[in-house]
C-alpha positions as CSV (number, residue, x, y, z in Angstrom):
1,M,154.6,-159.3,229.9
2,T,151.0,-159.0,229.0
3,W,149.9,-155.1,229.7
4,L,146.4,-154.4,230.2
5,I,145.6,-151.3,228.6
6,T,142.3,-149.5,230.3
7,G,140.5,-147.1,227.7
8,G,142.6,-148.6,225.0
9,A,140.1,-148.3,222.1
10,G,140.4,-144.3,223.2
11,Y,141.9,-141.2,221.3
12,I,145.5,-141.8,223.3
13,G,144.7,-145.6,224.7
14,A,144.5,-146.8,220.9
15,H,148.3,-145.1,220.5
16,V,149.6,-146.7,223.7
17,V,148.5,-149.7,222.7
18,R,150.2,-149.6,219.1
19,A,153.3,-148.3,220.8
20,M,153.1,-151.1,223.3
21,T,153.0,-153.7,220.4
22,G,155.2,-152.0,218.1
23,A,158.0,-152.6,220.7
24,G,157.2,-156.2,221.2
25,E,155.0,-156.2,224.1
26,H,151.4,-158.2,224.7
27,A,148.5,-155.8,224.9
28,V,144.6,-156.4,225.5
29,V,142.6,-153.8,225.6
30,Y,139.4,-153.1,228.4
31,D,137.2,-150.7,227.2
32,D,133.4,-149.9,227.9
33,L,133.2,-148.0,224.5
34,S,131.6,-145.1,226.0
35,T,133.7,-143.0,223.9
36,G,136.2,-145.9,222.7
37,N,135.8,-146.8,219.0
38,P,136.7,-151.0,218.6
39,D,137.7,-150.2,214.9
40,R,141.3,-148.5,216.8
41,V,142.2,-151.6,218.0
42,P,144.6,-153.5,216.1
43,D,143.9,-157.2,214.7
44,G,145.3,-159.8,217.2
45,V,144.8,-157.5,220.5
46,P,142.0,-158.9,222.7
47,L,139.2,-156.1,223.1
48,V,137.7,-157.0,226.6
49,V,134.1,-154.8,226.7
50,G,133.5,-153.6,230.5
51,S,133.5,-151.1,232.8
52,T,136.2,-150.8,235.4
53,L,133.6,-149.9,238.1
54,D,132.7,-153.8,237.3
55,P,135.0,-155.6,239.3
56,E,134.3,-159.4,238.8
57,R,134.5,-158.2,235.0
58,V,137.9,-156.8,235.9
59,A,139.2,-159.3,237.6
60,R,138.3,-162.1,235.2
61,A,140.0,-159.9,232.6
62,I,143.4,-160.0,234.8
63,M,142.9,-163.8,235.2
64,A,141.9,-165.0,231.7
65,H,144.4,-162.8,229.9
66,R,147.3,-163.4,232.7
67,I,147.6,-160.2,233.0
68,T,151.2,-158.9,234.5
69,G,151.4,-155.0,234.2
70,V,148.2,-152.5,234.0
71,V,148.6,-149.1,232.1
72,H,145.2,-147.2,233.3
73,L,143.7,-144.5,230.8
74,A,139.8,-145.2,231.5
75,A,138.5,-142.2,232.9
76,K,136.6,-139.1,232.5
77,K,138.6,-136.3,231.3
78,Q,136.1,-132.8,230.6
79,V,137.4,-130.2,232.8
80,G,134.0,-128.4,232.5
81,E,131.9,-131.2,232.5
82,S,133.9,-132.4,236.1
83,V,132.6,-129.2,237.2
84,E,129.1,-129.4,236.6
85,L,129.1,-133.5,237.5
86,P,131.7,-134.1,240.4
87,M,130.3,-136.9,241.6
88,L,130.4,-138.5,238.2
89,Y,134.1,-137.9,237.9
90,Y,134.8,-138.9,241.6
91,R,133.0,-142.6,240.9
92,E,134.3,-143.3,237.7
93,N,137.6,-142.0,238.1
94,L,138.8,-142.9,241.5
95,E,136.1,-145.7,242.5
96,G,137.0,-147.2,239.2
97,L,141.2,-146.8,240.1
98,R,140.1,-148.4,243.3
99,I,138.6,-151.6,242.1
100,L,141.2,-152.1,239.2
101,L,144.0,-151.9,242.1
102,E,142.0,-154.1,244.6
103,A,142.0,-156.7,241.3
104,V,145.8,-156.0,240.5
105,T,147.1,-156.7,244.1
106,A,144.9,-159.6,244.3
107,A,146.3,-161.1,241.4
108,K,149.9,-160.4,241.8
109,V,150.4,-157.7,239.1
110,R,153.8,-156.2,239.0
111,S,153.6,-152.9,237.2
112,F,150.9,-150.3,237.2
113,V,151.0,-147.3,235.1
114,F,148.9,-144.5,235.8
115,S,147.5,-141.8,233.3
116,S,147.9,-138.3,235.5
117,S,147.2,-135.0,234.2
118,A,149.1,-131.3,234.4
119,A,145.5,-130.2,235.7
120,V,147.1,-131.6,239.2
121,Y,148.9,-128.6,239.1
122,G,146.2,-125.9,239.3
123,M,147.8,-122.2,238.5
124,P,151.1,-122.7,239.1
125,D,153.1,-119.2,239.1
126,V,156.2,-120.8,237.7
127,D,158.1,-120.7,234.1
128,L,159.0,-124.5,234.5
129,V,156.6,-126.6,236.3
130,T,158.5,-129.6,238.0
131,E,157.1,-132.7,239.5
132,E,158.0,-130.6,242.7
133,T,155.4,-127.5,242.0
134,P,152.7,-127.7,244.2
135,C,149.7,-129.4,243.5
136,V,146.7,-127.1,243.8
137,P,144.0,-128.6,241.6
138,M,141.0,-126.2,240.4
139,S,138.7,-128.7,239.2
140,P,137.0,-132.1,239.9
141,Y,138.6,-133.3,237.2
142,G,142.2,-132.5,238.7
143,E,141.8,-133.2,242.0
144,T,140.7,-136.9,240.6
145,K,143.8,-137.3,239.1
146,L,146.0,-136.4,242.2
147,A,143.8,-138.1,244.5
148,G,144.1,-141.2,242.1
149,E,148.3,-140.6,242.2
150,W,148.0,-141.0,245.9
151,L,146.1,-143.9,246.1
152,V,148.6,-145.4,243.6
153,R,151.7,-144.6,245.6
154,A,149.7,-145.5,249.0
155,T,149.3,-149.1,246.6
156,H,152.9,-149.1,246.0
157,R,153.7,-148.7,249.6
158,S,151.8,-151.3,250.9
159,T,151.9,-154.0,248.3
160,G,155.4,-153.3,246.6
161,L,153.6,-153.0,242.9
162,S,155.9,-151.0,240.9
163,T,154.4,-148.0,240.0
164,A,154.2,-144.7,237.4
165,S,152.2,-141.7,237.3
166,L,152.3,-139.8,234.0
167,R,151.4,-136.1,234.2
168,Y,150.4,-135.4,230.3
169,F,150.5,-131.8,229.3
170,N,148.4,-130.3,226.2
171,V,148.0,-133.8,224.0
172,A,147.4,-133.2,220.1
173,G,148.4,-135.0,216.7
174,A,147.7,-138.1,215.2
175,A,150.1,-141.4,214.2
176,S,147.7,-142.0,211.4
177,P,144.6,-139.9,210.1
178,E,142.5,-143.0,211.2
179,L,143.7,-142.3,214.6
180,G,142.7,-138.9,215.0
181,D,141.2,-137.1,217.7
182,T,137.2,-137.5,217.4
183,G,136.7,-135.1,220.6
184,V,136.0,-131.3,220.2
185,F,137.5,-130.6,223.7
186,N,141.1,-129.5,223.3
187,L,142.4,-126.5,221.1
188,V,143.6,-128.0,217.9
189,P,140.4,-129.9,216.7
190,M,138.0,-126.5,218.5
191,V,140.1,-124.3,216.0
192,F,139.5,-126.9,213.1
193,E,135.8,-126.8,213.8
194,K,135.3,-123.0,214.0
195,L,137.6,-123.1,210.7
196,T,135.5,-125.7,208.8
197,A,132.0,-124.2,209.8
198,D,133.2,-120.4,208.3
199,E,133.8,-119.2,211.7
200,P,136.3,-117.6,213.3
201,P,138.1,-119.5,215.9
202,H,138.0,-118.1,219.7
203,I,140.9,-116.9,222.0
204,F,139.7,-116.9,225.6
205,G,141.1,-113.8,227.0
206,D,144.4,-111.7,225.5
207,D,145.3,-109.8,228.2
208,Y,147.2,-112.2,230.2
209,P,151.0,-111.5,231.2
210,T,152.8,-113.1,228.5
211,P,154.0,-111.9,225.6
212,D,151.0,-111.8,223.2
213,G,148.7,-111.7,226.1
214,T,147.3,-115.1,225.5
215,C,147.8,-118.2,227.3
216,V,150.9,-119.9,226.9
217,R,150.7,-124.3,226.9
218,D,153.2,-127.3,226.6
219,Y,152.0,-129.2,223.6
220,I,153.0,-132.9,223.4
221,H,152.5,-135.0,220.5
222,V,150.2,-137.9,220.9
223,V,153.0,-140.7,219.4
224,D,155.7,-139.0,221.6
225,L,153.3,-139.3,224.7
226,A,152.4,-143.1,223.9
227,E,156.4,-144.1,223.6
228,A,156.7,-142.5,226.9
229,H,154.1,-145.3,228.3
230,V,156.3,-148.0,226.8
231,A,159.5,-146.0,228.2
232,A,157.6,-146.1,231.6
233,A,156.9,-149.7,231.5
234,R,159.6,-151.2,230.5
235,A,161.1,-149.3,233.4
236,L,158.6,-150.9,235.9
237,K,159.3,-154.3,234.3
238,S,163.3,-154.1,234.4
239,T,163.8,-152.5,238.2
240,P,160.8,-153.8,240.3
241,G,159.7,-151.8,243.5
242,K,160.0,-148.6,241.1
243,D,157.6,-145.3,242.1
244,L,158.0,-142.9,239.6
245,T,156.0,-139.7,239.2
246,L,156.5,-137.7,235.7
247,N,155.7,-134.9,233.3
248,I,155.3,-135.4,229.9
249,G,155.7,-132.5,227.7
250,R,158.3,-130.8,225.6
251,G,159.4,-127.9,228.5
252,E,158.6,-125.7,225.4
253,G,155.7,-122.9,225.7
254,V,153.7,-122.2,222.5
255,S,150.7,-119.6,223.0
256,V,147.2,-120.1,221.8
257,R,147.4,-117.4,219.7
258,E,150.4,-118.3,217.9
259,M,148.6,-121.9,218.0
260,V,145.8,-120.5,216.0
261,D,148.2,-118.6,213.4
262,L,149.7,-122.2,212.7
263,I,146.7,-123.9,212.6
264,N,145.5,-121.5,209.8
265,E,148.9,-121.7,207.9
266,V,148.9,-125.7,207.9
267,T,145.3,-126.2,207.1
268,G,145.3,-123.2,204.5
269,Y,142.3,-121.0,206.1
270,D,142.8,-117.7,206.9
271,R,140.5,-116.7,209.5
272,P,141.8,-114.2,212.0
273,P,140.3,-115.3,215.8
274,T,137.7,-113.4,217.6
275,V,139.3,-112.4,221.4
276,T,136.6,-113.4,224.1
277,P,136.5,-113.1,227.7
278,R,138.4,-115.4,229.8
279,R,137.5,-118.7,231.1
280,P,137.4,-118.8,234.6
281,G,140.5,-121.1,236.3
282,D,143.0,-120.5,232.9
283,P,146.5,-120.1,234.1
284,A,148.4,-117.9,232.2
285,R,151.3,-119.9,231.8
286,V,151.8,-124.1,232.6
287,V,155.1,-125.5,230.5
288,A,156.3,-128.6,232.0
289,S,160.0,-128.9,233.0
290,A,160.9,-132.5,231.1
291,D,164.1,-133.4,233.0
292,R,163.1,-135.7,235.3
293,I,161.6,-138.1,232.6
294,A,165.0,-137.7,230.6
295,T,167.2,-138.7,233.2
296,E,164.7,-141.6,234.7
297,L,163.6,-143.0,231.1
298,G,165.7,-141.6,228.6
299,W,162.7,-140.4,227.2
300,K,162.7,-137.0,225.3
301,A,160.1,-135.7,222.7
302,R,160.7,-136.2,219.0
303,Y,157.7,-134.1,217.2
304,D,157.0,-130.0,217.4
305,V,153.6,-128.4,217.0
306,Q,153.8,-128.2,213.4
307,D,154.1,-132.2,213.4
308,M,151.0,-132.1,215.8
309,I,149.0,-130.0,213.5
310,E,149.7,-131.2,210.2
311,S,149.0,-134.9,211.3
312,A,145.4,-133.9,213.2
313,W,144.5,-131.9,210.7
314,E,144.9,-135.4,208.3
315,G,142.5,-137.0,210.5
316,W,140.1,-134.3,211.0
317,V,140.1,-134.0,206.8
318,R,140.0,-138.1,207.0
319,Q,136.3,-137.8,209.1
320,H,135.4,-134.2,207.4
321,P,136.4,-134.7,203.7
322,K,134.6,-131.2,202.8
323,A,136.9,-129.7,205.6
324,A,139.7,-129.9,203.0
325,R,141.1,-126.3,201.3
326,H,141.9,-127.3,197.4
């Protein structure tokens, strides 16, 4: 099969491209390069520069490269920004998805893997979040991901398209330094930025009903995440007509304070965090149940949080050489 990977020049997308090609699948990257970097696209993998909001360009890419499956990662992904710019997020994330699905069904593409998010759950009051946990998203970003799942599932029901919606938990790490996360929107790079600027990292609230008072999250290595996409893609290829909704996490909770302490240890810094007020909408605990994906796909995460931090730090030092402790 030949897979069109939208957003394939981005942080997560580049890892998915490498995992897919490493598994013997053919890949074509479709990316508008608004946040992606063409240097992330491996030699021999075609890159089509375009927006998912451009129906003619999407359709031409699918036809020209004889696409038989799609992995759709291209989206706006900042929760805070989505609150400020909800119409932008609905246009980019939902209208882009609708246009892509129209082109997919017109070209009789057989398989579609959708990048969703744990943000669809909102503030679940459970120890482990299963795929049956009620979805009550708390941001326009989360809303667009949940509505995207609905649209993907409706397309499956109406056309027979094989589909998988993958709900990512907190992604970190890198397969190699050049593939490191260049954004500063997630906990690990946010702490790196503070430490290397000789500032204390921030913890948003330490009065949650958790063992140390800080939020508890499920962190997943980006390499494990990419391999989950390969497993999902192969499941759709081997069993036409599937419709999967799967959590991608480790099923283990780590508190923000534990992460900050471990980041200090791995990086060689020793800068205690400063506690600031809670951020509105931050749930106390969001940890995945990873049972369904193990049963459905035989997939299980291989890397722990130390692996994530160490590999992420190598990428950060590559981008910021003066950050390294000697």
